[in-house]
ROFIMAR-279666 format. One record per residue (C-alpha): residue in one letter; x, y, z. Coordinates in steps of 0.001 Angstrom, whole numbers, padded with zeros to 6 digits. Layout:
+-----+---------+---------+---------+
| res |       x |       y |       z |
+-----+---------+---------+---------+
|   a |       X |       Y |       Z |
...
+-----+---------+---------+---------+
REM end
This chain:
+-----+---------+---------+---------+
| res |       x |       y |       z |
+-----+---------+---------+---------+
|   m |  036418 | -014584 | -008811 |
|   k |  037913 | -014876 | -005316 |
|   r |  037327 | -011192 | -004649 |
|   a |  033700 | -011510 | -005744 |
|   f |  033251 | -014564 | -003555 |
|   l |  034787 | -012732 | -000571 |
|   l |  032509 | -009768 | -001046 |
|   f |  029534 | -012152 | -001206 |
|   l |  030569 | -013748 |  002125 |
|   l |  030925 | -010321 |  003682 |
|   a |  027508 | -009214 |  002482 |
|   l |  025766 | -012458 |  003366 |
|   p |  024910 | -011466 |  006973 |
|   i |  023328 | -008220 |  005699 |
|   l |  021407 | -010050 |  002997 |
|   q |  020129 | -012565 |  005655 |
|   a |  019135 | -009688 |  007986 |
|   c |  017199 | -007835 |  005306 |
|   k |  013498 | -007995 |  006136 |
|   t |  010201 | -006373 |  004974 |
|   v |  008102 | -004418 |  007401 |
|   p |  004464 | -005673 |  007420 |
|   m |  001833 | -003505 |  005791 |
|   t |  004260 | -000718 |  004687 |
|   g |  006473 | -002998 |  002596 |
|   r |  009609 | -001069 |  003568 |
|   r |  012852 | -003095 |  003243 |
|   q |  015087 | -002881 |  006346 |
|   v |  018271 | -004248 |  007755 |
|   a |  018220 | -005391 |  011381 |
|   l |  021537 | -007044 |  012102 |
|   i |  021168 | -007915 |  015800 |
|   p |  019679 | -011372 |  016320 |
|   a |  016187 | -011435 |  017867 |
|   g |  017341 | -013682 |  020723 |
|   q |  019997 | -011128 |  021837 |
|   m |  017539 | -008265 |  021510 |
|   n |  015032 | -010165 |  023629 |
|   a |  017680 | -010950 |  026253 |
|   l |  018685 | -007244 |  026453 |
|   s |  015013 | -006387 |  026705 |
|   l |  014328 | -008825 |  029574 |
|   t |  017203 | -007536 |  031613 |
|   s |  016336 | -003928 |  031099 |
|   y |  012615 | -004459 |  031725 |
|   n |  013067 | -006478 |  034907 |
|   t |  015620 | -003980 |  036255 |
|   l |  013373 | -001066 |  035639 |
|   l |  010330 | -002788 |  037220 |
|   g |  012392 | -003723 |  040216 |
|   e |  013380 | -000123 |  040781 |
|   s |  009848 |  001229 |  040175 |
|   n |  006554 |  001353 |  041958 |
|   v |  004466 | -001014 |  039803 |
|   d |  000677 | -000801 |  040019 |
|   k | -000910 | -004229 |  039442 |
|   t | -004409 | -003713 |  040798 |
|   s | -005912 | -000365 |  039860 |
|   r | -008514 |  000122 |  037136 |
|   d | -005891 |  001739 |  034916 |
|   a | -003510 | -001221 |  035351 |
|   r | -006331 | -003650 |  034398 |
|   k | -007245 | -001552 |  031380 |
|   i | -003664 | -001553 |  030172 |
|   r | -003445 | -005318 |  030377 |
|   q | -006893 | -005751 |  028726 |
|   i | -006218 | -003312 |  025856 |
|   g | -002659 | -004534 |  025354 |
|   t | -003842 | -008153 |  025166 |
|   q | -006591 | -007322 |  022577 |
|   i | -004268 | -005407 |  020341 |
|   t | -001479 | -007976 |  020436 |
|   q | -003942 | -010760 |  019767 |
|   a | -005260 | -008851 |  016702 |
|   v | -001720 | -008145 |  015525 |
|   t | -000592 | -011769 |  016002 |
|   k | -003606 | -012955 |  013975 |
|   y | -002822 | -010501 |  011181 |
|   l |  000909 | -011413 |  011076 |
|   k |  000043 | -015156 |  010971 |
|   q | -002375 | -014561 |  008064 |
|   h |  000336 | -012687 |  006171 |
|   s |  003166 | -015194 |  006891 |
|   a |  005026 | -012688 |  009073 |
|   a |  004575 | -014246 |  012514 |
|   d |  008398 | -014711 |  012805 |
|   r |  008581 | -011069 |  013792 |
|   i |  007143 | -011806 |  017220 |
|   k |  008301 | -015337 |  017510 |
|   g |  008962 | -016315 |  021143 |
|   f |  007371 | -013145 |  022574 |
|   e |  005927 | -013351 |  026102 |
|   w |  003678 | -010332 |  026301 |
|   e |  003635 | -008405 |  029575 |
|   y |  001912 | -005041 |  030318 |
|   n |  002670 | -003008 |  033390 |
|   l |  001723 |  000355 |  034828 |
|   i |  004499 |  002242 |  036619 |
|   v |  003385 |  004842 |  039217 |
|   d |  005307 |  007864 |  038019 |
|   e |  004156 |  011298 |  036725 |
|   t |  006442 |  011028 |  033723 |
|   v |  004289 |  011333 |  030576 |
|   n |  005699 |  008306 |  028743 |
|   a |  005239 |  004661 |  027629 |
|   f |  007385 |  002066 |  025874 |
|   a |  007473 | -001348 |  024371 |
|   m |  010529 | -003575 |  023979 |
|   p |  011359 | -006824 |  022138 |
|   g |  009813 | -009939 |  023536 |
|   g |  006537 | -008068 |  024208 |
|   k |  007623 | -006094 |  027304 |
|   i |  005339 | -003014 |  027574 |
|   a |  005049 | -000332 |  030261 |
|   f |  003005 |  002824 |  030719 |
|   y |  003816 |  005549 |  033162 |
|   s |  000841 |  006755 |  035171 |
|   g |  001550 |  010303 |  034013 |
|   i |  000407 |  009510 |  030474 |
|   m | -003012 |  008131 |  031614 |
|   p | -004849 |  011534 |  031847 |
|   v | -003650 |  012326 |  028378 |
|   c | -005024 |  009008 |  027072 |
|   d | -008366 |  010034 |  028614 |
|   n | -010295 |  006923 |  027473 |
|   d | -009885 |  003325 |  026181 |
|   n | -009355 |  004470 |  022639 |
|   g | -006631 |  006852 |  023868 |
|   i | -004881 |  004003 |  025761 |
|   a | -005115 |  001997 |  022467 |
|   v | -003433 |  004768 |  020514 |
|   v | -000386 |  004704 |  022733 |
|   m | -000338 |  000906 |  023029 |
|   a | -000640 |  000347 |  019286 |
|   h |  001938 |  003002 |  018420 |
|   e |  004517 |  001467 |  020739 |
|   i |  003749 | -002110 |  019637 |
|   a |  004142 | -000862 |  016023 |
|   h |  007765 |  000320 |  016775 |
|   v |  008543 | -003176 |  018094 |
|   v |  006862 | -005159 |  015329 |
|   a |  008672 | -002954 |  012764 |
|   k |  011990 | -003538 |  014564 |
|   h |  012827 |  000210 |  014692 |
|   g |  014898 | -000361 |  017877 |
|   n |  016983 | -003031 |  016146 |
|   e |  017722 | -000637 |  013278 |
|   r |  018765 |  002132 |  015721 |
|   m |  020781 | -000326 |  017911 |
|   t |  022655 | -001484 |  014760 |
|   q |  023392 |  002157 |  013885 |
|   g |  024312 |  003042 |  017428 |
|   l |  026697 |  000071 |  017939 |
|   a |  028402 |  000886 |  014603 |
|   q |  028896 |  004529 |  015654 |
|   q |  029993 |  003699 |  019161 |
|   f |  032395 |  000875 |  018398 |
|   g |  033495 |  001824 |  014916 |
|   g |  034895 | -001110 |  012923 |
|   m |  034319 | -003651 |  015719 |
|   a |  031949 | -006394 |  014557 |
|   l |  028501 | -006135 |  016061 |
|   q |  028680 | -009668 |  017496 |
|   v |  031975 | -008830 |  019209 |
|   a |  030537 | -005571 |  020534 |
|   l |  027520 | -007346 |  021912 |
|   a |  029668 | -010027 |  023565 |
|   d |  032582 | -007894 |  024834 |
|   k |  030880 | -004675 |  025768 |
|   p |  027833 | -005801 |  027846 |
|   a |  027477 | -002643 |  029960 |
|   e |  027788 | -000281 |  027029 |
|   t |  025416 | -002402 |  024926 |
|   q |  022808 | -002436 |  027704 |
|   a |  023027 |  001309 |  028087 |
|   l |  022617 |  001777 |  024362 |
|   f |  019691 | -000573 |  024358 |
|   m |  017923 |  001522 |  027023 |
|   q |  018566 |  004700 |  025050 |
|   a |  017261 |  003075 |  021858 |
|   y |  013981 |  002157 |  023573 |
|   g |  013462 |  005491 |  025330 |
|   i |  013642 |  004096 |  028859 |
|   g |  014018 |  006623 |  031610 |
|   t |  013486 |  010354 |  031823 |
|   n |  016766 |  011669 |  030556 |
|   v |  015563 |  012816 |  027123 |
|   a |  019020 |  014035 |  026101 |
|   a |  020281 |  010516 |  026338 |
|   i |  017494 |  008872 |  024355 |
|   l |  018144 |  008091 |  020718 |
|   p |  015239 |  009771 |  018870 |
|   y |  013120 |  007947 |  016441 |
|   s |  013662 |  009122 |  012882 |
|   r |  010833 |  010724 |  010898 |
|   l |  010662 |  007591 |  008806 |
|   h |  010166 |  005387 |  011936 |
|   e |  007627 |  007743 |  013378 |
|   n |  005563 |  007840 |  010261 |
|   e |  005728 |  004111 |  009972 |
|   a |  004649 |  003574 |  013638 |
|   d |  001793 |  006085 |  013160 |
|   e |  000534 |  004120 |  010138 |
|   l |  000966 |  000695 |  011679 |
|   g | -000405 |  001873 |  014991 |
|   l | -003620 |  003179 |  013399 |
|   m | -004218 | -000165 |  011665 |
|   f | -003328 | -002235 |  014724 |
|   m | -005708 | -000421 |  017085 |
|   a | -008466 | -000517 |  014414 |
|   m | -008175 | -004194 |  013842 |
|   a | -008448 | -004748 |  017574 |
|   g | -011778 | -002880 |  017586 |
|   y | -010564 |  000547 |  018858 |
|   d | -011632 |  003692 |  017060 |
|   p | -008581 |  005129 |  015124 |
|   r | -010232 |  008528 |  014965 |
|   e | -009016 |  009081 |  018531 |
|   a | -005339 |  009091 |  017391 |
|   p | -005246 |  012706 |  016110 |
|   k | -007128 |  013811 |  019229 |
|   f | -004585 |  012136 |  021473 |
|   w | -001635 |  013924 |  019801 |
|   e | -003448 |  017160 |  019949 |
|   r | -004000 |  016666 |  023757 |
|   l | -000304 |  015763 |  024144 |
|   t |  000856 |  018740 |  022199 |
|   a | -001284 |  020965 |  024414 |
|   l |  000857 |  019867 |  027368 |
|   g |  003943 |  021360 |  025659 |
|   g |  005445 |  024619 |  026621 |
|   a |  008976 |  025261 |  027920 |
|   q |  009443 |  021592 |  028871 |
|   p |  007400 |  019206 |  026702 |
|   p |  006453 |  015727 |  028005 |
|   v |  009045 |  012925 |  027554 |
|   f |  006744 |  011061 |  025270 |
|   l |  006365 |  014068 |  023067 |
|   s |  010120 |  014681 |  023029 |
|   t |  010883 |  011160 |  021868 |
|   h |  007801 |  011037 |  019616 |
|   p |  007649 |  014480 |  018122 |
|   s |  004189 |  015685 |  017099 |
|   n |  003196 |  018387 |  014661 |
|   q |  000286 |  019352 |  012469 |
|   q |  001749 |  017528 |  009459 |
|   r |  001797 |  014348 |  011445 |
|   i | -001878 |  014704 |  012404 |
|   d | -002674 |  015492 |  008813 |
|   n | -000945 |  012274 |  007702 |
|   m | -003037 |  010310 |  010201 |
|   n | -006221 |  011833 |  008822 |
|   e | -005125 |  010816 |  005293 |
|   l | -004626 |  007254 |  006511 |
|   m | -007913 |  007221 |  008369 |
|   p | -010139 |  005714 |  005543 |
|   e | -007796 |  002675 |  005406 |
|   a | -007796 |  002310 |  009185 |
|   l | -011605 |  002552 |  009302 |
|   k | -011796 | -000416 |  006906 |
|   f | -010171 | -002530 |  009657 |
|   y | -012352 | -000908 |  012338 |
|   n | -015584 | -001492 |  010535 |
|   k | -014888 | -005208 |  009706 |
+-----+---------+---------+---------+
REM end
């Protein structure tokens, strides 16, 4: 009896951390508290912006803020309607454009989003911007980074408890966070999204952009344009978000469901 009770106590944090991803219904374990993830996010985001040339006034910068706001408003409404608003509780959404030819974009916990100017020609139009925006927001809403952070901390610190690692290894934890969220241009240091996470972000992203009024049929076209930039050294965004024909085929299979949101 004592052994069973001890096992229950050891498993309790995992049971409490077990959540369900909206729309897909996948069960997941995200062990790092949202407050700590948001704190790591804010530090990394502000540090990056402080070291970057941030464009606040151009047409592209305004478009990013406008489209980001519309998608997050639609996602927030959907999550509230389905009793899942706790996933973005306490978020303070922010959308920035960094002047840098790197073809990349990212979103972090707390609603911190950034596009690099290098990805804008690939986006090509408002729907293309929405493809990238919704895909990155989907990774955050689905807590993919938390899952990878949990795995990364476990691998890096072995048997050390996650809470101890977070408290006692701040520099290492911050570096791992930046890798988990694909910040920077050192692709070799970035923890890749798994195929499961990518497929899930594709599915959620299609639905998110559609419910915000953006045409999801642009998504396969965007990935085709991005793939065309490949060659010997593919874009960072493509390296961390691998594209292939199967992926585009999957999007086309999901399209009828996405168009239901778009046509509402």
